[in-house]
C-alpha positions as CSV (number, residue, x, y, z in Angstrom):
1,X,-28.6,1.4,60.4
2,X,-25.1,1.3,58.8
3,X,-24.8,2.3,55.2
4,X,-23.5,-1.2,54.3
5,X,-25.0,-3.3,57.1
6,X,-28.5,-3.0,55.6
7,X,-27.3,-4.9,52.5
8,X,-27.0,-8.0,54.7
9,X,-30.8,-7.9,55.3
10,X,-31.2,-9.4,51.8
11,X,-29.6,-12.6,53.0
12,X,-32.3,-13.7,55.4
13,X,-35.7,-15.1,55.1
14,X,-37.2,-16.0,51.7
15,X,-34.4,-14.6,49.5
16,X,-34.4,-13.8,45.9
17,X,-32.1,-16.7,45.2
18,X,-29.7,-17.1,42.3
19,X,-32.0,-19.6,40.7
20,X,-34.9,-17.2,40.8
21,X,-32.6,-14.5,39.3
22,X,-31.6,-16.8,36.4
23,X,-35.2,-17.7,35.7
24,X,-36.2,-14.0,35.6
25,X,-33.2,-13.3,33.4
26,X,-34.1,-15.7,30.6
27,X,-36.6,-13.3,28.9
28,X,-34.2,-10.3,29.2
29,X,-31.3,-12.4,27.9
30,X,-33.3,-13.4,24.8
31,X,-33.9,-9.7,24.1
32,X,-30.2,-8.9,24.5
33,X,-29.4,-12.0,22.3
34,X,-31.6,-10.9,19.4
35,X,-30.4,-7.3,19.5
36,X,-26.7,-8.0,19.5
37,X,-27.0,-10.9,17.0
38,X,-29.1,-8.9,14.5
39,X,-26.9,-5.7,14.7
40,X,-23.8,-7.9,14.6
41,X,-24.8,-9.1,11.1
42,X,-26.4,-5.9,9.7
43,X,-23.5,-3.5,10.4
44,X,-20.7,-5.6,8.7
45,X,-22.9,-6.6,5.8
46,X,-23.8,-2.9,5.3
47,X,-20.1,-2.0,5.2
48,X,-19.3,-4.9,2.8
49,X,-22.1,-3.9,0.4
50,X,-21.1,-0.2,0.5
51,X,-17.5,-1.1,-0.2
52,X,-18.5,-3.2,-3.2
53,X,-20.6,-0.2,-4.5
54,X,-18.1,2.6,-3.8
55,X,-14.9,0.6,-4.3
56,X,-11.9,0.5,-1.9
57,X,-10.5,3.9,-3.0
58,X,-12.1,6.6,-0.9
59,X,-10.6,9.4,-3.0
60,X,-12.5,8.4,-6.1
61,X,-15.9,9.7,-7.2
62,X,-17.7,8.2,-10.2
63,X,-20.1,10.6,-11.9
64,X,-22.4,10.3,-14.9
65,X,-24.9,12.4,-16.8
66,X,-28.1,12.8,-14.9
67,X,-30.9,10.9,-16.7
68,X,-34.3,12.3,-17.5
69,X,-37.2,9.8,-17.0
70,X,-40.3,9.7,-19.2
71,X,-42.5,6.9,-17.9
72,X,-40.6,3.6,-18.0
73,X,-37.8,5.2,-20.2
74,X,-34.7,7.0,-18.9
75,X,-32.7,9.2,-21.2
76,X,-29.1,9.9,-20.4
77,X,-26.4,11.1,-22.8
78,X,-22.7,11.5,-23.2
79,X,-20.5,13.9,-21.2
80,X,-19.2,16.8,-23.3
81,X,-15.6,17.9,-23.5
82,X,-16.5,21.2,-22.0
83,X,-17.9,19.5,-18.9
84,X,-14.7,17.5,-18.5
85,X,-12.7,20.7,-18.8
86,X,-14.9,22.4,-16.1
87,X,-14.5,19.5,-13.8
88,X,-10.7,19.4,-14.1
89,X,-10.6,23.1,-13.0
90,X,-12.5,22.5,-9.7
91,X,-10.2,22.9,-6.7
92,X,-11.4,19.6,-5.1
93,X,-10.5,17.6,-8.2
94,X,-7.0,16.4,-8.9
95,X,-7.7,14.3,-11.9
96,X,-10.6,13.5,-14.3
97,X,-10.6,10.0,-15.9
98,X,-12.9,9.2,-18.8
99,X,-14.8,6.0,-19.4
100,X,-16.6,5.4,-22.7
101,X,-18.4,2.7,-24.6
102,X,-16.6,1.3,-27.6
103,X,-18.9,2.6,-30.4
104,X,-18.8,-0.5,-32.7
105,X,-20.3,-4.0,-32.3
106,X,-18.2,-6.4,-30.4
107,X,-18.0,-10.1,-29.6
108,X,-15.8,-12.0,-27.2
109,X,-14.4,-15.6,-27.5
110,X,-12.7,-17.3,-24.6
111,X,-12.1,-20.7,-23.0
112,X,-12.2,-21.8,-19.4
113,X,-11.7,-25.3,-18.1
114,X,-12.2,-26.7,-21.6
115,X,-15.5,-24.9,-22.0
116,X,-15.9,-22.3,-24.8
117,X,-17.5,-18.9,-24.4
118,X,-18.9,-16.7,-27.1
119,X,-20.9,-13.6,-26.3
120,X,-21.8,-10.1,-27.4
121,X,-20.6,-7.5,-25.0
122,X,-20.3,-3.8,-24.5
123,X,-16.6,-3.0,-24.5
124,X,-15.4,-0.3,-22.2
125,X,-12.6,2.3,-22.7
126,X,-10.9,3.7,-19.7
127,X,-8.1,6.2,-19.0
128,X,-5.1,4.3,-17.5
129,X,-4.9,6.3,-14.3
130,X,-8.4,5.3,-13.4
131,X,-7.4,1.7,-12.8
132,X,-3.6,2.1,-12.2
133,X,-3.8,1.0,-8.6
134,X,-5.6,-2.3,-9.5
135,X,-3.2,-3.5,-12.3
136,X,-1.5,-6.7,-11.3
137,X,2.3,-6.5,-10.6
138,X,4.4,-6.9,-13.7
139,X,1.7,-5.7,-16.1
140,X,0.7,-2.3,-17.6
141,X,-2.6,-0.8,-18.6
142,X,-1.4,1.2,-21.6
143,X,-2.0,1.0,-25.4
144,X,0.8,-1.3,-26.6
145,X,0.5,-0.3,-30.3
146,X,-0.3,-2.3,-33.4
147,X,0.2,-6.1,-33.4
148,X,0.5,-6.6,-29.7
149,X,-2.0,-8.0,-27.2
150,X,-4.1,-5.2,-25.6
151,X,-4.3,-5.1,-21.8
152,X,-7.8,-5.5,-20.4
153,X,-9.4,-5.0,-16.9
154,X,-12.3,-7.3,-15.8
155,X,-15.0,-5.7,-13.6
156,X,-15.0,-7.4,-10.2
157,X,-18.8,-7.4,-10.2
158,X,-18.9,-9.5,-13.3
159,X,-16.3,-11.9,-11.9
160,X,-18.5,-12.3,-8.7
161,X,-21.6,-12.9,-10.9
162,X,-19.8,-15.5,-13.0
163,X,-18.6,-17.3,-9.8
164,X,-22.1,-17.3,-8.4
165,X,-23.3,-18.9,-11.7
166,X,-20.5,-21.5,-11.5
167,X,-21.5,-22.4,-7.9
168,X,-25.2,-22.8,-8.7
169,X,-25.0,-24.6,-12.1
170,X,-21.7,-26.5,-12.3
171,X,-19.2,-28.4,-10.2
172,X,-16.3,-26.3,-11.7
173,X,-14.0,-24.5,-9.3
174,X,-14.4,-20.7,-8.8
175,X,-12.5,-18.4,-11.0
176,X,-10.0,-16.6,-8.7
177,X,-8.2,-13.4,-9.6
178,X,-4.8,-15.1,-9.8
179,X,-6.2,-17.7,-12.1
180,X,-7.2,-15.3,-14.8
181,X,-4.4,-12.7,-14.6
182,X,-2.3,-13.1,-17.7
183,X,-4.9,-15.1,-19.6
184,X,-5.9,-14.2,-23.1
185,X,-9.2,-13.8,-24.9
186,X,-10.2,-12.6,-28.4
187,X,-12.3,-9.7,-29.3
188,X,-14.0,-9.5,-32.7
189,X,-14.6,-5.8,-33.3
190,X,-17.2,-4.6,-35.9
191,X,-19.5,-7.6,-35.6
192,X,-22.1,-9.1,-33.2
193,X,-24.9,-11.6,-33.3
194,X,-27.3,-8.7,-33.8
195,X,-25.2,-6.6,-36.2
196,X,-23.1,-9.0,-38.4
197,X,-20.3,-7.2,-40.2
198,X,-16.7,-7.4,-41.2
199,X,-14.7,-8.1,-38.0
200,X,-11.3,-7.3,-36.8
201,X,-9.7,-9.9,-34.5
202,X,-7.9,-8.4,-31.5
203,X,-6.2,-10.4,-28.8
204,X,-6.4,-9.1,-25.2
205,X,-4.6,-10.1,-22.0
206,X,-6.2,-9.7,-18.6
207,X,-4.0,-7.5,-16.4
208,X,-6.3,-6.9,-13.4
209,X,-9.6,-7.0,-11.7
210,X,-11.2,-3.6,-11.1
211,X,-13.9,-2.0,-8.8
212,X,-13.7,1.3,-10.7
213,X,-15.1,0.4,-14.1
214,X,-18.7,-0.5,-13.2
215,X,-20.5,-3.7,-14.0
216,X,-20.3,-3.7,-17.8
217,X,-17.8,-5.4,-20.0
218,X,-14.1,-5.5,-19.8
219,X,-12.2,-2.3,-20.3
220,X,-9.2,-1.6,-22.6
221,X,-7.1,1.6,-22.6
222,X,-8.8,4.7,-23.9
223,X,-6.2,5.4,-26.5
224,X,-6.3,1.8,-27.8
225,X,-10.1,2.1,-28.2
226,X,-9.7,5.3,-30.2
227,X,-7.2,3.6,-32.4
228,X,-9.5,0.6,-33.1
229,X,-12.9,2.4,-33.3
230,X,-14.6,3.4,-36.5
231,X,-17.0,5.7,-34.8
232,X,-16.8,8.3,-32.0
233,X,-16.9,6.8,-28.5
234,X,-19.5,8.0,-26.0
235,X,-18.1,9.1,-22.7
236,X,-20.8,7.9,-20.3
237,X,-18.9,8.2,-17.0
238,X,-16.1,10.0,-15.3
239,X,-14.0,9.1,-12.3
240,X,-12.8,12.1,-10.3
241,X,-9.7,11.8,-8.1
242,X,-10.4,14.0,-5.1
243,X,-7.9,16.0,-3.2
244,X,-9.9,15.6,0.1
245,X,-12.5,12.8,0.4
246,X,-14.1,14.7,3.3
247,X,-15.5,17.2,0.7
248,X,-17.3,14.5,-1.3
249,X,-20.8,15.7,-0.4
250,X,-20.0,19.3,-1.2
251,X,-18.7,18.3,-4.6
252,X,-21.8,16.2,-5.3
253,X,-23.9,19.2,-4.6
254,X,-21.8,21.2,-7.1
255,X,-22.1,18.4,-9.7
256,X,-25.8,18.4,-9.4
257,X,-25.9,22.0,-10.7
258,X,-23.9,20.9,-13.7
259,X,-26.4,18.2,-14.6
260,X,-24.3,15.3,-13.3
261,X,-25.0,12.7,-10.6
262,X,-22.9,10.3,-8.4
263,X,-25.0,7.1,-8.8
264,X,-22.7,5.0,-6.5
265,X,-23.0,7.5,-3.7
266,X,-26.7,7.6,-4.2
267,X,-26.9,3.8,-4.1
268,X,-24.7,3.7,-1.0
269,X,-27.0,6.2,0.7
270,X,-29.9,3.9,-0.1
271,X,-28.0,1.0,1.5
272,X,-27.4,3.1,4.6
273,X,-31.1,3.9,4.8
274,X,-32.1,0.3,4.4
275,X,-29.6,-0.8,7.1
276,X,-30.9,1.9,9.4
277,X,-34.5,0.6,8.9
278,X,-33.4,-3.0,9.5
279,X,-31.6,-2.0,12.7
280,X,-34.8,-0.2,13.8
281,X,-37.0,-3.2,13.2
282,X,-34.3,-5.5,14.6
283,X,-34.5,-3.4,17.9
284,X,-38.3,-3.7,18.1
285,X,-38.4,-7.4,18.8
286,X,-35.8,-7.3,21.6
287,X,-37.5,-4.3,23.0
288,X,-40.9,-6.1,23.0
289,X,-39.3,-9.2,24.7
290,X,-37.6,-7.0,27.3
291,X,-40.8,-5.1,28.0
292,X,-42.9,-8.2,28.5
293,X,-40.2,-9.7,30.7
294,X,-40.0,-6.5,32.7
295,X,-43.7,-6.7,33.4
296,X,-43.2,-10.3,34.6
297,X,-40.3,-9.2,36.8
298,X,-42.5,-6.5,38.3
299,X,-45.1,-9.2,39.2
300,X,-42.3,-11.5,40.7
301,X,-40.9,-8.7,42.8
302,X,-44.4,-7.7,44.0
303,X,-44.9,-11.3,45.0
304,X,-41.6,-11.2,46.9
305,X,-42.7,-8.0,48.7
306,X,-46.0,-9.7,49.7
307,X,-44.2,-12.7,51.1
308,X,-41.6,-10.7,52.9
309,X,-43.9,-8.0,54.5
310,X,-43.2,-9.3,58.0
311,X,-39.4,-9.3,57.4
312,X,-39.6,-5.9,55.9
313,X,-41.5,-4.6,58.8
314,X,-38.9,-6.1,61.2
315,X,-36.1,-4.4,59.2
316,X,-37.9,-1.1,59.5
317,X,-38.5,-1.6,63.2
318,X,-34.7,-2.2,63.6
319,X,-33.9,1.1,62.0
320,X,-33.7,0.4,58.2
321,X,-34.7,3.5,56.3
322,X,-37.0,3.6,53.3
323,X,-34.0,4.3,51.0
324,X,-32.2,1.2,52.3
325,X,-35.3,-1.0,51.7
326,X,-35.8,0.5,48.2
327,X,-32.1,-0.2,47.5
328,X,-32.4,-3.9,48.4
329,X,-35.2,-4.5,45.8
330,X,-33.6,-2.3,43.2
331,X,-30.4,-4.3,43.6
332,X,-32.4,-7.5,43.0
333,X,-33.7,-6.0,39.7
334,X,-30.2,-4.8,38.7
335,X,-28.9,-8.3,39.4
336,X,-31.4,-9.7,36.9
337,X,-30.3,-7.1,34.4
338,X,-26.6,-8.0,34.9
339,X,-27.2,-11.7,34.5
340,X,-29.3,-11.1,31.4
341,X,-26.7,-8.9,29.8
342,X,-24.0,-11.4,30.5
343,X,-25.8,-14.5,29.3
344,X,-27.4,-12.7,26.3
345,X,-24.1,-11.2,25.1
346,X,-22.2,-14.5,25.4
347,X,-24.9,-16.4,23.6
348,X,-25.1,-13.8,20.8
349,X,-21.3,-14.0,20.2
350,X,-21.2,-17.8,20.2
351,X,-24.2,-18.1,17.8
352,X,-23.1,-15.2,15.6
353,X,-19.5,-16.4,15.1
354,X,-20.9,-19.9,14.4
355,X,-23.3,-18.7,11.7
356,X,-20.6,-16.4,10.3
357,X,-18.1,-19.3,10.1
358,X,-20.8,-21.5,8.4
359,X,-21.5,-18.8,5.8
360,X,-17.9,-17.8,5.1
361,X,-17.2,-21.4,4.0
362,X,-20.0,-21.3,1.5
363,X,-19.5,-17.8,0.1
364,X,-16.6,-17.4,-2.4
365,X,-13.5,-15.7,-0.9
366,X,-13.5,-13.3,-3.9
367,X,-16.8,-11.9,-2.7
368,X,-15.9,-11.6,1.0
369,X,-12.2,-10.6,0.4
370,X,-11.4,-11.2,4.1
371,X,-14.4,-9.3,5.4
372,X,-16.1,-10.6,8.5
373,X,-19.8,-11.2,8.5
374,X,-20.4,-10.8,12.3
375,X,-19.0,-7.8,14.1
376,X,-21.4,-6.4,16.8
377,X,-20.8,-2.7,17.2
378,X,-20.3,-1.3,20.7
379,X,-23.5,0.7,20.2
380,X,-25.5,-2.5,20.1
381,X,-24.1,-3.7,23.4
382,X,-24.6,-0.2,24.9
383,X,-28.2,-0.2,23.6
384,X,-28.8,-3.6,25.1
385,X,-27.4,-2.6,28.4
386,X,-29.5,0.6,28.4
387,X,-32.7,-1.3,27.6
388,X,-31.9,-3.9,30.4
389,X,-31.1,-1.5,33.2
390,X,-33.8,1.0,32.2
391,X,-36.6,-1.6,32.0
392,X,-35.4,-3.4,35.2
393,X,-35.3,-0.1,37.0
394,X,-38.8,0.7,36.0
395,X,-39.9,-2.9,36.8
396,X,-38.3,-2.8,40.2
397,X,-39.2,0.7,41.3
398,X,-42.8,0.2,42.1
399,X,-42.3,-3.0,44.2
400,X,-39.3,-1.4,45.9
401,X,-41.3,1.7,46.9
402,X,-44.2,-0.5,48.0
403,X,-41.8,-2.4,50.2
404,X,-40.2,0.8,51.6
405,X,-43.7,2.2,52.5
406,X,-44.5,-0.8,54.7
407,X,-45.6,0.5,58.1
408,X,-44.3,-1.8,60.8
409,X,-47.2,-1.0,63.2
410,X,-49.8,-2.0,60.6
411,X,-48.0,-5.1,59.5
412,X,-47.5,-6.4,63.0
413,X,-51.2,-6.0,63.7
414,X,-52.1,-8.2,60.7
415,X,-52.9,-11.8,61.4
416,X,-50.0,-14.2,60.7
């Protein structure tokens, strides 16, 4: 028979109609739906969390002294000047920026929406270049000298935490970045609720929100901290400016030999591992659904072959080859896969964008910062298509070969 003429054989008799194909596609479409929907949330959330951990400056690497654990205790230490000098001489490093704890007790007093705030805190001291890119326009992060308000950077993680507390416990509006830039608060240096003492009152002005200073207290310029401190500050972290971010992993290996670690990169690696595990388990359910549906599709196609034995025998008698008969039934299976892929993908996108829109309204903009919560990667759609066509091929192969092996002479001798 003609190469294309045999395709018309599928139109006669008891056909595998569109309704039957849609019914068979429901299970496969569910598998595609769950796969694309789950990966569509896991991938952007992973990227958002890693950006919050690493910051939005890819050429920065935050390092600290590697801690030594003894049971539940972990002992760290300050970073020596010799180590700082060695780091500054590395070819991959363009700059080394210090961050230290203010050595004396400290209290903060501030007001927001008529509410007063008094708290002990650990005041940070940071080199100005570390946060230069995050200082608000019109402000500077430099030691202004005696008698002038000291510029301060607020950790973004703390701002997010405060906003979460406001959402849960009060009806007050969220604290936005623009709302606190230029606002003042008072520091009382030399005293705290645990270590009362003679205090020095210092006024600070907020000049920016930073991802680079960790999740401790606000940071003031390093030189200002030295001027106000009575004791020696402890340098607990360094931020390295890299000449080539692609060499980050090589530099981390070098730092390990110097007794230093990159905790943010380690945490980001754990996030990647957890996301990979979630994607693996998120693929198991769709794969199970697709496999069960493929078994059902095999049974349906076998039933079709049993009902169409007489027609198949007639086609064979008219000259249809085994390959042509096999192609007819495989095309039926592929049609099911195509319908499943189309319906499952459309449903996943509609549902995913709906859920993402619902969540974005309820999550503070300061946390999302324009990031999308639903963005299915092409790999998820490719994996869904691979699962669909592979399983439907396996499901359709046995019935197709069974139909192709029908002997017209034997079939015509069978009672009607």
